[in-house]
NUTIPA-669523 format. One record per residue (C-alpha): residue in one letter; x, y, z. Coordinates in steps of 0.2 Angstrom, whole numbers, padded with zeros to 4 digits, always signed. Layout:
aXYZ ...
// end
This chain:
m+0782+0549+0161 m+0779+0550+0142 r+0776+0567+0134 s+0770+0572+0117 l+0778+0586+0108 l+0768+0600+0100 l+0777+0610+0086 l+0771+0628+0085 r+0776+0643+0074 l+0784+0657+0084 h+0776+0674+0081 v+0784+0689+0090 w+0777+0704+0081 g+0760+0712+0078 l+0752+0709+0095 k+0739+0722+0099 f+0728+0727+0114 g+0712+0717+0116 w+0718+0703+0105 s+0711+0686+0110 e+0724+0672+0113 m+0723+0654+0119 i+0734+0646+0132 v+0738+0628+0129 v+0740+0621+0146 k+0749+0604+0149 r+0742+0596+0164 k+0749+0580+0172 y+0739+0565+0177 f+0746+0550+0186 f+0740+0536+0176 l+0748+0519+0177 l+0758+0522+0161 g+0758+0541+0162 n+0750+0553+0150 v+0749+0571+0145 q+0732+0579+0141 v+0730+0597+0133 s+0717+0609+0138 i+0714+0626+0130 l+0709+0641+0140 a+0704+0657+0131 g+0708+0675+0137 t+0711+0693+0131 l+0727+0703+0132 a+0725+0718+0143 r+0743+0725+0143 l+0758+0722+0133 d+0770+0733+0144 r+0767+0727+0161 d+0782+0727+0174 a+0789+0710+0177 p+0779+0701+0191 h+0787+0701+0208 y+0787+0683+0215 k+0797+0683+0232 k+0810+0694+0240 d+0823+0681+0242 g+0820+0670+0226 y+0820+0672+0207 n+0812+0688+0200 d+0813+0693+0182 f+0818+0711+0177 n+0822+0723+0163 t+0809+0716+0152 f+0790+0719+0149 y+0777+0706+0152 m+0760+0704+0145 q+0745+0703+0156 a+0729+0694+0152 a+0712+0692+0160 s+0714+0673+0162 g+0714+0662+0177 t+0729+0650+0174 k+0734+0640+0189 g+0750+0632+0195 g+0757+0618+0185 s+0754+0627+0168 s+0770+0638+0168 g+0779+0636+0152 s+0764+0632+0142 p+0763+0642+0125 v+0751+0656+0122 i+0745+0655+0104 d+0735+0667+0094 w+0719+0663+0083 q+0731+0657+0069 g+0739+0644+0080 r+0756+0654+0082 a+0765+0655+0098 v+0766+0673+0104 a+0772+0671+0122 l+0775+0658+0137 n+0763+0657+0152 a+0774+0663+0166 g+0764+0666+0182 s+0747+0672+0188 k+0739+0681+0203 t+0730+0670+0215 s+0719+0684+0221 s+0712+0688+0204 a+0710+0681+0187 s+0726+0688+0180 a+0740+0679+0171 f+0757+0685+0165 f+0765+0680+0149 l+0784+0681+0144 p+0786+0688+0126 l+0796+0677+0114 e+0809+0690+0107 r+0824+0684+0118 v+0818+0666+0116 v+0819+0667+0097 r+0836+0674+0099 a+0842+0660+0110 l+0834+0647+0099 g+0844+0654+0084 f+0860+0652+0093 l+0855+0634+0097 q+0850+0630+0079 r+0867+0637+0072 g+0877+0626+0084 r+0868+0610+0079 e+0879+0597+0070 s+0872+0593+0054 i+0880+0576+0053 s+0877+0568+0070 n+0861+0577+0072 t+0865+0582+0090 w+0866+0598+0099 e+0882+0606+0104 a+0886+0616+0120 v+0882+0633+0114 t+0886+0649+0123 i+0872+0662+0121 p+0880+0679+0123 r+0872+0689+0137 g+0877+0706+0144 t+0873+0715+0160 l+0878+0731+0169 q+0871+0724+0185 a+0858+0738+0185 t+0839+0736+0186 f+0828+0748+0176 l+0810+0752+0177 h+0799+0760+0163 k+0791+0776+0170 g+0778+0787+0162 f+0783+0804+0156 d+0774+0812+0171 e+0785+0803+0183 t+0801+0807+0173 r+0797+0825+0174 r+0796+0825+0193 l+0813+0816+0192 g+0820+0831+0184 l+0819+0827+0165 r+0820+0843+0155 s+0806+0847+0143 e+0818+0848+0128 t+0825+0831+0132 e+0807+0824+0133 q+0803+0832+0116 l+0819+0824+0108 v+0814+0807+0115 l+0796+0808+0108 l+0802+0813+0091 a+0814+0798+0091 s+0803+0785+0098 p+0789+0775+0090 p+0771+0783+0090 g+0762+0779+0106 e+0778+0779+0118 t+0772+0783+0135 g+0788+0784+0146 m+0807+0781+0148 l+0818+0769+0157 v+0824+0774+0174 v+0837+0766+0185 d+0829+0757+0200 s+0844+0749+0208 v+0862+0745+0206 v+0872+0730+0212 p+0887+0734+0223 g+0903+0729+0214 g+0895+0728+0197 p+0900+0739+0181 a+0887+0752+0185 h+0891+0753+0203 k+0896+0771+0208 h+0892+0777+0190 l+0873+0775+0189 e+0861+0779+0203 p+0843+0776+0207 g+0832+0789+0198 d+0844+0792+0183 v+0834+0793+0167 l+0841+0784+0152 i+0842+0795+0136 r+0853+0786+0124 l+0863+0770+0122 n+0878+0772+0110 g+0870+0788+0103 e+0852+0780+0100 v+0837+0785+0110 s+0832+0770+0120 t+0815+0769+0129 q+0811+0750+0128 f+0819+0735+0137 l+0821+0725+0121 k+0832+0738+0113 m+0843+0740+0128 e+0845+0721+0131 t+0849+0718+0113 l+0863+0731+0114 l+0870+0724+0130 d+0869+0706+0123 d+0879+0711+0107 n+0892+0721+0116 v+0898+0708+0130 n+0915+0714+0137 n+0915+0730+0126 k+0912+0748+0132 i+0895+0757+0128 e+0891+0775+0130 l+0876+0780+0141 q+0868+0797+0141 i+0857+0800+0156 e+0849+0814+0166 r+0851+0815+0185 g+0840+0828+0192 g+0839+0838+0176 k+0858+0837+0174 p+0864+0828+0158 l+0878+0815+0160 t+0888+0804+0149 l+0896+0788+0155 d+0906+0774+0147 l+0903+0757+0155 t+0910+0740+0151 v+0896+0727+0148 q+0899+0712+0159 d+0897+0694+0154 l+0881+0688+0163 h+0887+0670+0163 s+0902+0676+0173 v+0891+0681+0188 t+0880+0665+0186 p+0887+0651+0197 d+0892+0636+0188 y+0898+0626+0203 f+0893+0623+0221 l+0899+0614+0236 e+0888+0601+0245 v+0894+0598+0263 s+0883+0590+0277 g+0868+0593+0266 a+0871+0611+0264 i+0872+0620+0247 i+0885+0634+0247 h+0890+0643+0231 p+0896+0660+0225 l+0882+0673+0226 s+0873+0674+0210 y+0868+0690+0201 q+0850+0686+0204 q+0852+0685+0223 a+0865+0699+0223 r+0851+0710+0215 n+0838+0705+0228 f+0850+0707+0243 r+0861+0722+0237 f+0877+0712+0240 q+0892+0710+0229 c+0892+0695+0217 g+0903+0681+0221 l+0902+0681+0240 v+0900+0664+0249 y+0881+0661+0250 v+0872+0648+0259 a+0858+0643+0248 e+0853+0628+0259 q+0858+0626+0278 g+0859+0607+0277 y+0863+0599+0294 m+0880+0606+0300 l+0875+0624+0297 f+0857+0622+0303 r+0864+0614+0319 a+0875+0630+0322 g+0861+0641+0319 v+0866+0648+0302 p+0851+0653+0292 r+0847+0651+0273 h+0853+0666+0263 a+0867+0669+0275 i+0884+0677+0268 i+0899+0668+0276 k+0912+0681+0281 k+0924+0671+0292 f+0927+0653+0296 a+0939+0646+0309 g+0947+0663+0311 e+0951+0665+0292 n+0942+0678+0282 i+0931+0671+0268 a+0929+0681+0252 r+0927+0667+0239 l+0921+0649+0240 d+0938+0643+0237 d+0943+0651+0254 f+0929+0642+0262 i+0934+0625+0254 s+0953+0628+0259 v+0948+0631+0278 l+0936+0616+0278 s+0949+0604+0271 k+0960+0607+0286 l+0947+0602+0299 s+0944+0585+0306 r+0928+0576+0310 g+0921+0583+0326 a+0930+0599+0326 r+0921+0614+0333 v+0926+0631+0325 p+0918+0648+0325 l+0909+0655+0310 e+0904+0673+0306 y+0890+0678+0294 i+0879+0692+0289 t+0861+0692+0282 y+0852+0703+0271 t+0839+0707+0284 d+0853+0712+0297 r+0868+0717+0285 h+0876+0729+0297 r+0880+0717+0311 r+0890+0701+0310 k+0884+0686+0320 s+0895+0672+0327 v+0891+0654+0330 l+0901+0638+0333 v+0900+0625+0319 t+0903+0607+0323 v+0909+0596+0309 d+0899+0580+0308 r+0907+0567+0318 h+0897+0553+0311 e+0894+0550+0292 w+0877+0556+0292 y+0880+0563+0274 a+0892+0559+0260 p+0909+0568+0261 p+0909+0585+0254 h+0908+0586+0235 i+0909+0600+0222 y+0896+0600+0208 t+0901+0608+0192 r+0889+0612+0177 n+0893+0603+0161 d+0885+0611+0147 s+0890+0597+0135 t+0880+0584+0144 g+0867+0595+0153 l+0872+0587+0170 w+0881+0593+0185 t+0897+0583+0187 v+0902+0578+0204 k+0920+0576+0211 p+0926+0575+0229 m+0931+0591+0238 l+0945+0582+0246 p+0957+0567+0243 l+0952+0551+0250 n+0966+0552+0264 s+0961+0569+0270 s+0958+0573+0288 l+0940+0577+0286 e+0937+0561+0276 l+0944+0549+0288 c+0949+0556+0305 v+0937+0556+0319 n+0943+0569+0331 s+0937+0574+0348 t+0923+0587+0348 e+0934+0601+0354 q+0948+0605+0342 a+0961+0617+0346 l+0957+0633+0338 p+0970+0642+0327 s+0981+0654+0337 n+0974+0669+0327 i+0957+0666+0334 s+0953+0679+0348 s+0938+0679+0360 c+0923+0683+0349 s+0916+0700+0352 a+0903+0698+0338 e+0885+0695+0342 v+0882+0677+0346 t+0866+0670+0339 p+0858+0655+0347 m+0850+0643+0335 e+0832+0646+0331 p+0824+0629+0333 a+0814+0622+0318 h+0800+0610+0321 q+0796+0598+0307 s+0779+0589+0308 v+0769+0579+0296 g+0764+0588+0280 q+0777+0602+0283 k+0792+0605+0272 p+0808+0608+0282 t+0819+0622+0276 n+0835+0614+0280 g+0845+0602+0269 v+0847+0600+0251 a+0834+0585+0251 s+0820+0590+0262 m+0812+0576+0270 e+0793+0572+0271 t+0782+0560+0279 s+0766+0565+0270 c+0757+0550+0262 e+0745+0560+0251 e+0746+0557+0232 i+0749+0570+0219 d+0733+0574+0209 d+0739+0587+0196 g+0758+0587+0197 s+0760+0599+0211 h+0761+0595+0229 s+0756+0609+0240 v+0766+0610+0256 d+0766+0624+0269 e+0783+0631+0271 s+0785+0638+0288 d+0797+0637+0303 a+0788+0633+0319 g+0796+0632+0336 s+0803+0615+0341 k+0799+0606+0358 k+0804+0620+0369 r+0808+0616+0387 r+0808+0631+0398 v+0803+0637+0416 e+0788+0647+0415 d+0794+0658+0430 d+0813+0658+0432 s+0812+0669+0447 t+0802+0656+0457 d+0811+0654+0474 g+0817+0637+0479 v+0808+0629+0494 l+0817+0631+0510 s+0821+0616+0521 p+0832+0614+0536 e+0851+0610+0533 c+0854+0591+0533 t+0869+0580+0528 l+0867+0572+0511 h+0866+0553+0511 e+0881+0545+0503 s+0877+0537+0486 r+0880+0519+0483 e+0899+0517+0479 v+0896+0508+0463 r+0888+0523+0456 l+0898+0537+0464 e+0916+0538+0467 e+0922+0544+0484 t+0926+0563+0481 g+0925+0569+0499 p+0913+0582+0505 e+0905+0593+0493 t+0914+0609+0497 e+0931+0601+0494 t+0927+0595+0477 v+0924+0612+0470 p+0940+0619+0461 r+0946+0634+0470 d+0946+0644+0454 f+0928+0640+0449 p+0918+0656+0451 g+0902+0646+0457 a+0912+0640+0472 a+0908+0655+0483 a+0890+0656+0478 a+0878+0658+0493 t+0867+0643+0497 n+0858+0650+0512 n+0841+0651+0502 v+0843+0634+0493 s+0834+0619+0499 v+0844+0603+0504 a+0836+0594+0489 e+0840+0607+0477 r+0858+0609+0483 a+0860+0590+0482 i+0852+0588+0465 e+0860+0603+0456 p+0877+0594+0453 t+0868+0579+0445 l+0857+0589+0432 v+0861+0591+0414 m+0853+0601+0400 l+0853+0591+0384 e+0852+0599+0366 v+0848+0586+0353 h+0849+0587+0334 v+0843+0574+0322 p+0850+0575+0304 s+0837+0577+0291 s+0845+0564+0280 c+0840+0550+0293 m+0825+0555+0302 l+0820+0538+0307 d+0806+0530+0318 g+0794+0544+0314 v+0803+0557+0324 h+0794+0573+0322 s+0807+0586+0324 q+0825+0590+0321 h+0829+0599+0337 f+0825+0595+0355 f+0831+0600+0372 g+0827+0595+0390 t+0834+0591+0407 g+0843+0575+0411 l+0849+0566+0427 i+0867+0559+0429 i+0864+0542+0436 y+0882+0535+0435 h+0898+0545+0435 s+0916+0537+0436 q+0933+0540+0428 t+0929+0531+0412 m+0910+0533+0409 g+0896+0544+0414 l+0877+0540+0410 v+0863+0553+0409 a+0845+0547+0410 v+0832+0558+0400 d+0815+0556+0393 k+0812+0550+0375 n+0803+0565+0370 t+0821+0574+0371 v+0831+0559+0365 a+0819+0551+0353 v+0831+0541+0341 s+0849+0535+0342 v+0853+0543+0325 s+0857+0560+0333 d+0870+0572+0340 v+0868+0576+0358 m+0877+0590+0368 l+0877+0591+0387 s+0878+0607+0397 f+0881+0604+0416 a+0873+0614+0430 a+0888+0611+0441 y+0901+0617+0430 p+0901+0628+0414 i+0906+0616+0400 e+0897+0609+0385 i+0903+0591+0379 p+0896+0579+0367 g+0886+0563+0372 e+0881+0547+0363 v+0864+0539+0364 v+0868+0521+0371 f+0851+0515+0376 l+0833+0518+0371 h+0820+0508+0382 p+0809+0499+0370 v+0793+0503+0381 h+0797+0515+0395 n+0799+0534+0391 f+0818+0535+0395 a+0834+0534+0386 l+0853+0534+0392 v+0866+0545+0385 a+0884+0542+0389 y+0898+0555+0390 d+0917+0555+0393 p+0921+0561+0411 s+0939+0566+0405 s+0931+0579+0394 l+0925+0588+0409 g+0942+0593+0415 p+0942+0601+0432 g+0923+0599+0432 a+0924+0580+0434 s+0926+0582+0452 v+0911+0594+0454 v+0899+0583+0443 r+0892+0568+0452 a+0879+0555+0450 a+0862+0556+0459 e+0857+0544+0473 l+0842+0534+0467 l+0828+0528+0478 p+0818+0515+0468 e+0810+0509+0484 p+0798+0512+0493 a+0786+0517+0479 l+0777+0534+0481 h+0760+0534+0487 r+0746+0546+0486 g+0748+0561+0497 d+0767+0559+0498 s+0778+0575+0498 v+0791+0577+0485 c+0803+0591+0478 l+0801+0595+0460 v+0819+0600+0454 g+0824+0605+0437 l+0834+0618+0427 s+0829+0635+0421 r+0835+0642+0404 s+0850+0649+0413 l+0855+0632+0420 q+0850+0637+0437 a+0842+0624+0448 t+0823+0628+0452 s+0813+0618+0464 r+0796+0618+0473 k+0787+0607+0485 s+0773+0596+0478 f+0761+0582+0483 v+0758+0566+0474 t+0739+0565+0469 n+0740+0549+0459 p+0756+0538+0460 s+0749+0526+0446 a+0740+0535+0433 a+0739+0524+0417 l+0744+0533+0401 n+0732+0532+0386 i+0741+0540+0371 g+0734+0538+0354 s+0744+0535+0338 a+0750+0550+0328 d+0747+0553+0310 c+0764+0548+0306 p+0767+0534+0319 r+0781+0538+0332 y+0786+0532+0349 r+0772+0534+0362 a+0772+0528+0379 t+0762+0512+0382 n+0759+0500+0397 m+0766+0514+0408 e+0759+0520+0425 v+0766+0538+0429 i+0765+0550+0444 e+0754+0565+0444 l+0757+0580+0456 d+0746+0594+0462 t+0757+0608+0456 d+0771+0609+0444 f+0780+0622+0433 g+0770+0619+0417 s+0770+0607+0403 t+0787+0611+0397 f+0797+0610+0412 s+0806+0593+0416 g+0817+0588+0430 v+0817+0575+0444 l+0806+0571+0459 t+0816+0569+0476 d+0813+0567+0494 d+0819+0580+0506 l+0836+0573+0506 g+0838+0574+0487 r+0836+0556+0484 v+0828+0553+0467 q+0812+0544+0466 a+0806+0548+0449 i+0811+0557+0433 w+0799+0572+0429 g+0799+0568+0410 s+0790+0575+0395 f+0778+0565+0384 s+0773+0568+0366 t+0755+0566+0360 q+0745+0573+0345 l+0729+0582+0348 k+0717+0579+0333 y+0704+0592+0330 s+0696+0584+0314 c+0700+0571+0301 s+0713+0582+0293 s+0718+0594+0307 s+0730+0589+0321 e+0743+0598+0333 d+0758+0591+0342 h+0756+0592+0361 q+0767+0588+0376 f+0764+0586+0394 v+0775+0581+0409 r+0773+0566+0421 g+0783+0557+0434 i+0792+0541+0428 p+0797+0530+0443 i+0815+0528+0445 y+0813+0509+0447 w+0815+0505+0429 i+0830+0516+0426 s+0838+0509+0442 q+0835+0491+0435 t+0843+0495+0418 l+0858+0503+0427 d+0861+0488+0438 k+0862+0477+0422 i+0875+0488+0414 i+0886+0489+0430 s+0885+0471+0434 g+0892+0466+0417 a+0879+0453+0414 n+0880+0442+0399 e+0873+0454+0387 p+0877+0461+0369 t+0892+0473+0371 r+0893+0491+0364 l+0909+0502+0363 i+0907+0517+0375 n+0922+0528+0377 g+0934+0515+0370 v+0928+0501+0382 k+0916+0487+0377 r+0901+0487+0390 p+0886+0475+0391 m+0870+0483+0386 p+0854+0475+0392 v+0841+0467+0382 t+0823+0467+0387 k+0810+0453+0387 l+0793+0459+0382 l+0775+0453+0380 e+0772+0464+0365 v+0754+0468+0369 e+0746+0485+0373 l+0736+0484+0388 y+0724+0496+0397 p+0716+0495+0414 t+0697+0492+0417 l+0688+0494+0434 l+0683+0478+0442 s+0665+0485+0442 k+0665+0485+0424 a+0673+0468+0422 r+0659+0461+0433 s+0647+0467+0420 y+0657+0457+0407 g+0654+0441+0417 l+0670+0440+0427 s+0667+0428+0442 d+0667+0434+0460 s+0681+0423+0464 w+0693+0432+0452 i+0687+0449+0457 q+0691+0445+0475 a+0708+0438+0470 l+0712+0454+0461 v+0706+0465+0475 k+0716+0455+0487 k+0731+0458+0475 d+0729+0476+0474 p+0715+0484+0485 i+0719+0501+0480 r+0718+0500+0461 r+0704+0487+0460 q+0707+0485+0441 v+0710+0471+0428 l+0721+0473+0413 r+0713+0471+0396 v+0721+0468+0379 k+0720+0484+0367 g+0730+0475+0354 c+0745+0465+0349 l+0760+0472+0340 a+0760+0465+0322 g+0774+0451+0321 s+0775+0448+0339 k+0773+0430+0347 a+0757+0435+0355 e+0749+0441+0339 n+0739+0425+0335 l+0735+0421+0353 l+0729+0436+0362 e+0714+0445+0356 q+0707+0463+0359 g+0696+0463+0374 d+0704+0448+0383 m+0706+0451+0402 v+0723+0446+0408 l+0719+0438+0425 a+0736+0429+0430 i+0753+0425+0424 n+0761+0409+0430 k+0746+0407+0442 e+0750+0424+0450 p+0736+0437+0449 v+0740+0452+0438 t+0733+0470+0441 c+0746+0482+0434 f+0759+0484+0421 r+0773+0481+0433 n+0766+0464+0437 v+0767+0459+0418 e+0785+0466+0416 d+0791+0457+0432 a+0784+0441+0425 c+0794+0443+0409 q+0810+0448+0419 e+0808+0432+0429 l+0811+0422+0414 d+0829+0427+0414 r+0831+0420+0431 c+0824+0403+0426 s+0834+0391+0416 d+0820+0378+0413 n+0808+0389+0403 d+0807+0392+0384 g+0803+0411+0385 k+0785+0408+0387 l+0772+0414+0400 k+0757+0404+0406 i+0744+0417+0405 t+0726+0415+0411 i+0713+0426+0402 f+0695+0429+0402 r+0687+0429+0385 q+0669+0430+0380 g+0663+0422+0397 r+0676+0409+0397 e+0692+0407+0407 i+0707+0401+0395 e+0725+0397+0399 l+0738+0401+0385 l+0756+0398+0383 v+0762+0415+0375 g+0780+0418+0370 t+0789+0434+0374 d+0800+0445+0362 v+0817+0451+0365 r+0821+0469+0361 d+0838+0478+0363 g+0840+0497+0367 n+0848+0502+0351 g+0833+0507+0341 t+0834+0507+0322 t+0852+0504+0317 r+0850+0502+0298 v+0842+0513+0285 i+0843+0514+0266 n+0840+0528+0254 w+0834+0523+0237 c+0828+0535+0224 g+0826+0548+0238 c+0815+0538+0250 i+0821+0532+0267 v+0817+0514+0270 q+0819+0504+0286 d+0813+0490+0296 p+0795+0494+0303 h+0798+0501+0321 s+0787+0497+0336 a+0775+0512+0334 v+0771+0505+0316 r+0769+0487+0322 a+0758+0493+0337 l+0745+0498+0324 g+0742+0479+0322 f+0746+0477+0303 l+0760+0471+0292 p+0758+0466+0274 e+0758+0447+0271 e+0769+0449+0256 g+0784+0455+0266 h+0786+0469+0279 g+0804+0473+0280 v+0805+0488+0269 y+0795+0502+0277 v+0796+0519+0269 a+0798+0531+0283 r+0803+0548+0273 w+0804+0555+0256 c+0814+0569+0249 h+0808+0584+0239 g+0813+0584+0221 s+0818+0565+0221 p+0811+0552+0209 v+0800+0545+0222 h+0793+0563+0224 r+0790+0564+0206 y+0781+0548+0204 g+0772+0548+0220 l+0780+0535+0232 y+0777+0543+0249 a+0779+0537+0267 l+0768+0526+0278 q+0769+0511+0265 w+0779+0495+0262 i+0788+0491+0246 v+0784+0473+0244 e+0789+0470+0226 v+0802+0478+0214 n+0801+0472+0195 g+0791+0457+0200 k+0804+0451+0213 p+0798+0450+0232 t+0807+0462+0244 p+0803+0454+0261 d+0817+0462+0270 l+0831+0475+0267 d+0844+0463+0261 a+0832+0457+0248 f+0828+0474+0243 v+0846+0479+0241 a+0849+0464+0230 v+0835+0468+0219 t+0839+0487+0217 k+0857+0484+0214 e+0853+0475+0197 i+0843+0491+0191 e+0854+0503+0181 h+0854+0522+0179 g+0839+0528+0169 e+0829+0512+0169 f+0811+0512+0174 v+0806+0502+0189 r+0789+0493+0192 v+0786+0495+0211 r+0772+0487+0221 t+0767+0494+0238 v+0755+0491+0252 h+0749+0506+0262 l+0747+0507+0281 n+0728+0506+0278 g+0731+0490+0268 r+0728+0497+0251 p+0740+0489+0237 r+0746+0500+0223 v+0757+0497+0208 f+0767+0511+0198 t+0783+0514+0189 l+0797+0526+0192 k+0813+0531+0184 q+0829+0528+0193 d+0841+0542+0194 l+0858+0537+0201 h+0867+0552+0196 y+0859+0564+0208 w+0851+0551+0219 p+0863+0536+0222 t+0858+0522+0233 w+0866+0522+0250 e+0865+0514+0267 l+0868+0521+0284 s+0871+0508+0298 f+0878+0508+0316 d+0894+0499+0319 p+0894+0493+0337 e+0913+0489+0336 t+0918+0507+0333 a+0902+0515+0340 m+0901+0525+0323 w+0887+0527+0310 r+0894+0523+0293 r+0888+0528+0276 t+0891+0516+0262 t+0886+0519+0244 i+0877+0504+0237 k+0876+0510+0219 s+0879+0526+0209 v+0885+0533+0193 d+0903+0534+0189 c+0905+0553+0188 s+0922+0552+0180 k+0914+0545+0164 a+0901+0559+0164 m+0914+0573+0164 
// end
């Protein structure tokens, strides 16, 4: 964006109360080529000696200076604008305002003029460039406040001292400087105390901040003499002035999106900690996953004491990917107790390797260098999740703090990670983007009443599971290790179903890295109950709903109800339609627990009917099985979930099971018969309740998912069908693909269909097919880009497929699956539809989808682009110019944030070159150099085209790609284009 420069004469003397001033406010307008307009706002100075405004308790606040206060209603975005007098001379800078009243605060220019003088003297006269100039700044690490004489008298100031000060001060002096706070470990620590009244500095009476700051700045690393009064007692102190630059961090570590650096003087003053401690400015992903909050001070890592950032770097460099080590920290809100958490080093390459950024005053940039050599263990080695802890680590007696889940929804700014991600598609109007910064709870799965007793049933022998899914382990009592404390637990009050299901239940905790939140996933933290459907010596599989495991780009931890252990899992299958996912684990990681854990016996047939009795079994927060008897009220309730503001997975074409009673909307588990055979997954579904055009709220509910679809997928995996393979626990295994009719359907009663003109013969045929439902399926819409898009229309009634009447979603899916068993078809279905009073037969092709989800994502200029996922395509629109580069997220502070490229749109053209897919997009953007302006053409989800420009910044925002490698089952990060940092150093 082009900016014009306005030269003003600086004027720092002669201001008086009541003078009028004008504020030149620079306001940004997003025109096609960019522009800056100047507006002038008049006001009157009310005070010249106001205390520095306090903005926030854990951020930047000015101190040890006076501010001017004016009756003027300046707004955000005008900070830094000059305040000029009636002669056009700059007298201050606009610094802040009070939102509750028309009050503005201006920073005086005395210290600005001093800094400008140093810069001017350091300018080279020949090359006409600016040198890196050090501006001397001194500090005692003490904060002073200007108190009136009445207050200083109450603090003990002697009357003779007050008279001395009044005689030596300019006329009109109203008070003196009083110590407000002292930073621990600083030059004034244990010398100055709050309440001390400053009398003299180096023998001169000092009652103004400017005089004190001038003396400190001119005596860096020298001793000065302070004369103070403490409770009426005069004291003389000799203190060494510290270089303020020495306690201002000039380097920081970036690891897994976290920003860690020595604690600055500014934050040390806010928190009353010593400067230089290891401070977490941003959690990133690794620390967020462990539960380490922002503003934490790291005290111990992997058993080693951490006093400086170099100590932390040294310990981190010895760890391997996937290692789990303890970390102890304190916070300023709970400084007297250490908290202990387990930190898991990223196994996948969600983020770039750790880098150290160092400020380069000559170039004005932060130069980047790797923290570790290229052959380091953290750089290359992928270790098991459990790394042997150092021998000096004892059992942790400190308080263990569970992670506070953070929910991230559309329009909210997440507080973890350096580059916060957003999905908001609103454009910036005035250069500022208002985002609520809050931490809401994540999708919580909990039992509303953990004390509910299980339903009692007569003792009965558990039916054996199919051999292919459960290895022979003998009777249950023989599989429990003798030293396992739970082996002797009483089971007299536990139902047969609960006792049979408990060893098959798993609690999953899922974390999604903020750097790659794909497919519209609305949170970074999920947890819920899963069911073990396969368990052998080489592989275990857990089935869970997709409201818990939403995307494959995630880290999953499994906690087993049958044995107290936590191990990692890998997402291996996401059903493209149904609300379930499969997570694999390594049974060898269970140790002795491998003989306790087992797979559930699945009972896909017969299907449940209305009035059937089932046992609802799930896990409480303490991993205790909880059950109750329930009755099926509707075995085939058709779901109708609307699209969210930011499109994400929603269950479509699904019939679910409803019960008369359950444990609430957050409790998930399984539905079994009295013998513990699983008939359905009691899973969680996500939806969005919309209260108005601009107000919505995420909501979840639970329903039963028939086990038939999960059992069918498991059979394909076990049978070793000729399907694409994926590496699981070191073994390549076939993973099924699904043939789909990519059409969203909904049921309509036959009585309504008759009103539309459907013939009696078809109504009788459909009633004969399904005398209970008495419904016909209608087309709600086709997925954009599907083979059915140009053939089926909204409102079409689907009467038959391949001459067989169709009344429910399963009929349609069975017809699609039948294509796999017929070799003489071309993947097309012969569909009979009823459209506008006519019966029509169509040949409609099916689409093939795998269970991998999105496996490739590119970050360019701070925006995350991917292929449009099914939830976007379900809206029925793809740009004609090309639809392969869909913007899913954007990062705060990035070029796309500055220039207004937000989510929910496609990039269809860059510099006049089409970008129909990701490969074409990469080829075009690779030709663009650092600092070049780029012309971008986009098409929004609502169909609106737009053209704008942005400036590429490869130094801080390199172009990179994250993709899944099925050969190694790892997510790999590759840098496509960046700046050579060695040249910038």
